Structures are given as structure tokens and as C-alpha cells.
N, C-alpha and C positions, 0 to 999 in steps of 0.2 A: 468374843470367841477366844478360846485358849488353844494355842498351837502346841502340840506335843513335842515339836522338834526345835524349840527356841535356841538351845545351845548350838545347834548346827548353824543357824542364821547369825548368831553372835560372832561367828568366825568368818563371815562372808560380808561382802559389800553389795548392797542392793544397787541395781542399775535400772534406770527408767530412760527410755528414748522418746524424744519429742521431735517428730519430723513433719515437714509439710506445713501448710497453713493452719494456724491455731484458730479453732472454732469450737462449737459446743461439744462435738464428739471427742475432740482432743481433751477438753477440760474434764469431761466425765471420766474418761479413761485414766488420766493422770491423777485426778483426785482419789479415785478408787485405789490406784497403785500406791499413792502416798499413805493412804490409810493402812494398807497391807504392810508397808515398810514399818510403820509405827507399831502395829499389832505384833509383828514377828520379831520386834526388837532388834532389827539390824543396827549395828553400831554406826554405820555411815551409808551415804547415798551418793552414787555417781550419776549425775544428770547429763545425758548426752543430748545436745540441742543442734538440730540442723533444720532451721525454719526461717522463712522470710518475715515472720510475724503473723498478725491476724487481728481478730476482733478485740476491742478494748476490754469489755467486761470479762471475757474468758481468760485473757492474759492476767488481769488483776486477781481473779480468783485463784489461779494457779500460783501466782506470786505470794498471795496471802497464806496459802496452805504451806508453801515452802518455808516462809518466814516463821510460821508457828512450829513446824517440824524441826527447824535448825536450832531451836531452843533445847532440843533433846538429843539430836545426833549431828554429826558432821555432814555437811553437804558440799560437794565440789561439782561445779558445772564444767562440762567440756564442750567447747564450741567446735562444730564440724566445718563443712564447706561454707555454710552461711548461718549466721545467727544475728538477724537484724531486727530492728524495730521491736515488735512484741517479743521476739526471741531474746533481745537484750533485757526487756522488762522482766521476763521470767528468770533469766540468768542471774540478775542481781539479787534474786531471792536466795541464791546459794551463798555460802560463806566465802568461798573462793571460786575463781574462774580461771580456766586454762583454755587458751586458743591456739590454733595453728598460726604460724606467721602469715600465711596467706588467707586465713579465714576472712570472709566478707562480713563485717559487722557494722554497727552504727545505725544509720537511718533513724535516729531518734526524733520522732515527730509524729504528727497526726495528719491523716488525709481523709477527706470526705468528697466523694465524687458524685456528680449527677450528670445525666445525659439530656441534651436539648436537641430534639429532632423536629422542632416546630416547623422549620422551612420545608423539610421533607414531607411532613404531613400535609402542609398546604399544597404542595405539588400534586399529591395523589388524592386530594380532596377529602381528607379525614379531619374531623374536629371532634372535640369532647365538650359535653355539658357537665359542669361540676356543681354539685350541691354540697356545701360544707358548713360545719358548725362555727367555724372561726376563720379569720383571714389567713392563718398560717397552716391550716390542716393539710393542704396539698403542697406544702413546701417541697422543693426539688422535683416538682412534676416535670416530666420529660417533654411536655407539649408547650412550654412557655419559658420565657426568661425569668430569672430571679429578680425580685424587686429589691430595692435598696434596704428596706427594713428586714427582709428575709436574709439578705447577705450579712447584715449586722448580727442577726440572731445566730446564724450558723458560725460566723467568725468567733463569737463569744463562746459558743459550745466547743469549738476547736481549741481556743485559747485555754479554756478551763481544763480540758483533757490533757493538753500539752503541759500545763503547769503540774498536773498530777504525775505525769511521766518524769519530768525533770526532778521533782521532789523525791520520787522513788529511786531514781538512779543515784541522786546525791546521797540519800540515806543508805542505800545498799552498798555503795562504794566508798563511803566516808569522804565525800567530796563536797565542796561548797557549791551551792546552787548556781552561782555566777560562773563557776568553772565549768559546770555541766552545760550551761547555756552557751558557752563559747564554742562548743562543738556539737550541740544538739540542735542543729539547723537543718536536719534532713540528710546531711552528707553521709556517705558511707566511707569506711576506712578499713584497713587490713588489721589482722591480729597484732602485727608488729606496732602499728600506730596506736591501736587500742591499749597496748601495754604502756606506751609513752603517755597516753592520756589518763591512765589510771582506771580504765574500764575493765581490764583483766589483770590478773596477778602474775601469770607466768605464760610462757610460750611452750607449746608441746603438743604431743598427740594424745589421743584418748588413753593410750597405755600409760603415758606419763601421768595423766590425771588419775588413773587408777592407782598407780604406785604411790602417788602423793596422798591420796585418800586413805590408803592402808596405813601409811606412816603416821597420819594425823590421829589415828585411833589405836596406835601401838600394835598393829598387825604386821606380819612379815610380807613385804610386797612381792617376794619371790613365790610365796605359797598361797597367798590370799586369792580366793576366787570371787568372781562377781556373779550375782544371781539376778538375771534380767526378768523384770516383771513386764509381761506383754499381754496383749489381747489374745484370747484363744483364736486360732486360725479357723477360717471357714471350713466346713466339712469337706467341700470339694478339694481344697488345697491339701487336706490331710489324706484323702483317698487317692488323689492323683497328683503325686509330687511334681510331675512335669508341668502341671497347670499353675503352680504356685506363683512363678515369676510373672506369667501373663496376667493372671487374675489380680495380682498385686499392682501391676502397672495400670491396668484398667481401672481398678478401684481408686488409685491415686488421681487419675484424670477425672473420674466422676466426682470424687470428693472436691477437687478444685473447682469444677463447674458449679457444684452445689454451693460451695463457699462463696463464689463470686455472685451467684444469683441471690443467696440469702442475705448478703451484706449490702445490697443495693441501698444507698442512702444512709448507710451506717458508718460512723467514724471508725477508721482502721488504724492500727499500728502495724503497718505493712510496707515492706520494701518492695517497690515495683521496678524491676530492671528495665 
């Protein structure tokens, strides 16, 4: 598609915001926005991240798209209140990272949770009959304990995913893998500590990140505007302005519930407070 107003966008900075848990809906929206950034030939992208992380595959796809795009334009990530786990994974796809001194970040690691309510089911007299094609098809079933072989299988899965995470952070931040492993044990840290560890480049606000982004591409930080690429608002929000905040909050709660339900038994890069 040819955009008739490319010169306009060449004097602006694109802005994409990633908030909340990272899941398939986030991936779809962000990938579409990144494609638009490339098509409209923006000189730079400001990526605002305020997320505790999310699913492994979705985070990896966004990171890969950012890595490809930064071969053509400058990308600066701005960490908000929290940019942890999968938020960090996505963030290192940017060429530079700015965080607030008090930003909660880190939580570099992988978690896989299962629920065992076997004793509760016994008390109420509920049991299940399972027919399966192989011994591990019902791994992480909620009505029984994990077996030792199952524990080993899942631990290997987590270790592999963790290694991918460490390698990506090391590559994205030009750090040795052993250096990353020294703090990639699931701990969280502030933006100030992240700067000392080499996870971020500078401390500052989103406005500081915007000004730096403009300077990187030779634009005047006093005059350069940002163009935010966002999802079209629901019709109700556009017709009834007073309902926007309520519907947004409700949607966020529903999205989080759906995210928790859909990721049951799935490895997550997610900070759990």
C-alpha cells in the first residue's frame, strides 16, 4: 500500500504502547502496528511498555519483529511502572531502553503452574477416568500429583525456555550470558538497579525517551511530534465518552481473566506480584 502522506510521517516519531499481560491479542495488534510503522516510513519508533510479561511465543514474535524493524529505523523503548519478564524480552528488541528510576523490571525467568485439587475431589466424591494415547498426555492434570518423569519433562521444557530468554537478553543488551545469568534468577529490580546491571541505557521519563529518539534521527526534540498507533476504540466508547473509562477498566479485567484461563499449563514469562 502506498501512503500519500509519507513526508508528514518522516518528520514524526511513531509510538506504540504495550500495556497489560502479553497474549495473542497483544501480539496481533503490535505486529500490525509495526507493519504500519514500516509502510509509512517513520524514521523512529518509541515503544512504551507497561507490562508484567506474558506468554512465551507471543513475546518472542514481537521481539523478532522489533529486531527486524530496527535494521531500518531507530527504536527506543520506554519502561513505565512495570516492565518485567516478557516485558523485558520485548524491550531488548529495541536499540535503546529508558526506564524510570522506580520502574519495576527484571523477573527474568520462566514459570509453569499447575493446580492439584486431588484431596478436595476425594472429599466430595469426584473422580475421573482418563483414556489417553500416551503416558504424558494428561501431564499437569489437576486431579493427581506429578510423577517424577513428568517433573523431569517439564523442568527440561522450562530450562530450554529459560536459556532462550538469557540468550536473547545477552544479545539484545550486548552482555555476556554468564553476566545475565547472575541476575536472571527471577528477582525483580528497579530501573536504577537495571541501569547498573546494563539492562537499560538511561534513566528518565517517556518524555525523555521521546526527546532522545528525536535526537537519534536528527529531528528537533522541541518540535517533533509522536504519532500513536492504537487500536480503534469500540463504538460505545466513541458514542458515549463518559463510558470510555468504565469500559476500558472492565475490558482490562476481562482480558486478564481470559489470559489466566487460556494460559493454564502454559509456560509464562510473567512477573507475579
